[in-house]
C-alpha positions as CSV (number, residue, x, y, z in Angstrom):
1,M,-0.4,-0.1,0.1
2,G,3.2,2.2,-0.6
3,H,1.6,3.8,-3.7
4,A,0.3,7.1,-3.5
5,R,-3.3,7.0,-5.0
6,R,-4.2,10.0,-6.7
7,L,-7.8,11.3,-7.4
8,R,-8.9,11.5,-11.0
9,P,-11.4,14.4,-12.2
10,E,-13.2,11.5,-14.1
11,A,-14.0,9.5,-11.0
12,P,-15.0,12.2,-8.3
13,R,-15.0,11.1,-4.8
14,V,-16.6,12.8,-1.7
15,L,-14.2,12.8,1.1
16,S,-15.5,12.9,4.6
17,A,-14.2,15.9,6.9
18,D,-14.9,12.9,9.6
19,V,-13.5,9.4,8.3
20,R,-14.6,8.3,11.8
21,H,-18.0,7.2,10.6
22,R,-16.7,5.1,7.9
23,P,-16.9,1.4,8.4
24,P,-14.2,-0.7,9.5
25,R,-12.0,-2.7,7.3
26,P,-13.7,-6.3,6.4
27,P,-12.3,-9.3,8.0
28,P,-9.8,-11.5,5.3
29,A,-12.7,-14.1,4.3
30,L,-15.3,-11.0,3.5
31,A,-12.8,-9.4,1.4
32,A,-11.5,-12.5,-0.4
33,H,-15.6,-12.8,-1.6
34,L,-16.1,-9.4,-2.2
35,T,-13.1,-9.4,-4.4
36,L,-14.1,-12.5,-5.9
37,A,-18.1,-11.4,-6.6
38,A,-16.7,-7.9,-8.0
39,V,-14.3,-9.7,-10.7
40,T,-16.6,-12.4,-11.7
41,G,-20.1,-9.7,-11.8
42,V,-17.3,-7.7,-14.1
43,T,-16.2,-10.3,-16.2
44,L,-19.7,-11.6,-16.9
45,S,-21.1,-8.1,-17.8
46,L,-18.5,-7.7,-20.0
47,I,-19.0,-11.0,-21.6
48,G,-22.9,-11.1,-21.6
49,A,-23.0,-6.9,-22.9
50,P,-22.1,-6.4,-26.9
51,E,-18.9,-5.1,-27.6
52,S,-20.6,-1.9,-28.6
53,D,-22.6,-1.6,-25.1
54,H,-18.8,-2.2,-22.8
55,D,-18.2,0.8,-20.6
56,P,-14.2,0.9,-20.2
57,E,-15.1,2.5,-17.2
58,V,-16.5,-0.5,-15.4
59,S,-13.5,-2.5,-14.2
60,T,-11.6,0.6,-13.5
61,R,-14.2,2.0,-11.0
62,M,-15.2,-1.1,-9.8
63,R,-11.6,-2.0,-8.6
64,E,-11.0,1.5,-7.5
65,A,-14.5,1.0,-5.3
66,L,-13.3,-2.6,-3.9
67,I,-9.7,-0.9,-3.0
68,D,-11.7,2.0,-0.7
69,T,-13.4,-0.9,0.5
70,L,-10.9,-3.0,1.3
71,T,-8.3,-0.9,2.5
72,T,-10.3,1.5,5.0
73,D,-8.6,2.0,8.1
74,A,-10.5,0.7,11.4
75,G,-12.0,3.7,13.0
76,P,-11.3,4.3,16.8
77,A,-12.1,2.1,19.5
78,P,-15.7,2.0,20.7
79,D,-16.5,3.7,24.1
80,A,-16.5,0.7,26.6
81,T,-19.7,2.1,28.2
82,L,-21.7,2.1,24.9
83,A,-20.3,-1.8,24.1
84,T,-21.2,-2.7,27.6
85,R,-24.5,-1.3,27.5
86,A,-25.4,-2.4,23.8
87,L,-24.2,-6.1,25.2
88,A,-26.5,-6.0,28.4
89,L,-29.3,-5.0,25.9
90,D,-28.5,-7.6,23.5
91,A,-28.6,-10.0,26.3
92,T,-31.9,-8.5,27.7
93,L,-33.1,-9.5,24.4
94,S,-32.2,-12.5,23.9
95,D,-33.5,-13.9,27.4
96,A,-36.9,-11.6,26.7
97,D,-40.3,-13.6,25.6
98,P,-40.8,-12.8,22.0
99,A,-44.2,-11.9,22.8
100,T,-43.7,-9.0,25.1
101,V,-40.8,-7.5,22.9
102,P,-42.9,-4.6,21.1
103,L,-40.9,-5.4,17.6
104,R,-41.6,-7.8,15.0
105,P,-38.7,-10.7,14.8
106,V,-37.3,-9.1,11.9
107,E,-36.6,-5.7,13.8
108,T,-35.4,-7.6,16.8
109,A,-33.1,-9.2,15.0
110,L,-31.6,-5.9,13.0
111,L,-31.6,-4.5,16.6
112,R,-29.4,-6.7,17.9
113,D,-27.2,-7.1,14.9
114,W,-26.6,-3.2,15.3
115,L,-26.2,-4.0,19.3
116,R,-23.3,-6.6,18.7
117,Q,-21.7,-3.7,16.2
118,L,-21.8,-1.3,19.1
119,A,-20.5,-3.5,21.7
120,H,-17.1,-4.5,19.0
């Protein structure tokens, strides 16, 4: 990663003043799956499209998007108090009778997923 990447005018990027809100770098196994999916998708879309419809930017833009996703540095360590509270609420939800939780099961699952993310 020692290469400096330039921002090209043909591929504008929106840079956040506060990069702490960027998602953390995915784990290696997920990065491998993302890479395979991106490469396969671009290849199949180029094979399946008539040559006159090929966009020479598709491969380049996909590569840049993938690099940005896979090389994002992790944000700051989460607040220990927040993590503790998130874990406590997650544990409470897992032990609760679903009939007493005022959320649909899919909403409860989403909330629990978010709580686990806050805890890590």
